[in-house]
C-alpha positions, 0 to 999 in steps of 0.5 A, a space after each residue: 521636208 525632213 531631208 531639208 531639215 537634216 541637211 540644214 542641221 548637218 550644214 550648221 554642225 559642219 560650219 560650227 565644227 570648222 570654226 571651232 577647229 580653226 580658231 582654237 589652234 591659233 589662240 593657243 599657239 599665240 598665247 603659248 609661244 615663248 621667245 628664244 633668248 636671241 629673239 628676246 634680245 632682238 626685240 629689246 634692241 628693236 624697242 631701244 632703237 625705236 624712232 631711228 630709221 635706215 642705216 642709223 636703225 640698223 647700226 644701233 640694233 647691230 651694236 645692241 645685239 653685239 653688246 656695244 650699246 654704250 658707244 651707239 648711245 654716246 655717238 648719237 649724243 655727241 654729234 647732232 643729227 644732220 637735218 633734212 632740208 625739210 626739217 631745216 625749213 620747218 625749224 627756220 620758219 619756227 625760229 622766225 615766226 614773228 617777222 614779216 616780208 623782206 625781213 622774214 625772207 632774209 632771216 629764213 635764207 640766212 638760217 637755211 644757209 647756216 644749216 642750223 
């Protein structure tokens, strides 16, 4: 009986020691980690480019990292982004919400052709 009790106690101590040993380094490493200046700049540029995707995101972050954030911002405000067909359809549906039947179909068709 005492052998079982000592084996159980040793297992409990080993489990507790293992948990404590692996939990402590992770929490101190995450709390004590500081970013280098380039990592901080990348983080800031990434946050500034939030909402953009693909090539637009890459070019925005690249311009920000180079320090050319003003041209990237003015380019996006000067020319409106081209809408995808799905976005165009949603916009046309919203714009022509009160119309019905053939009137609705012709208005949405005209809207889709203009690309607005």
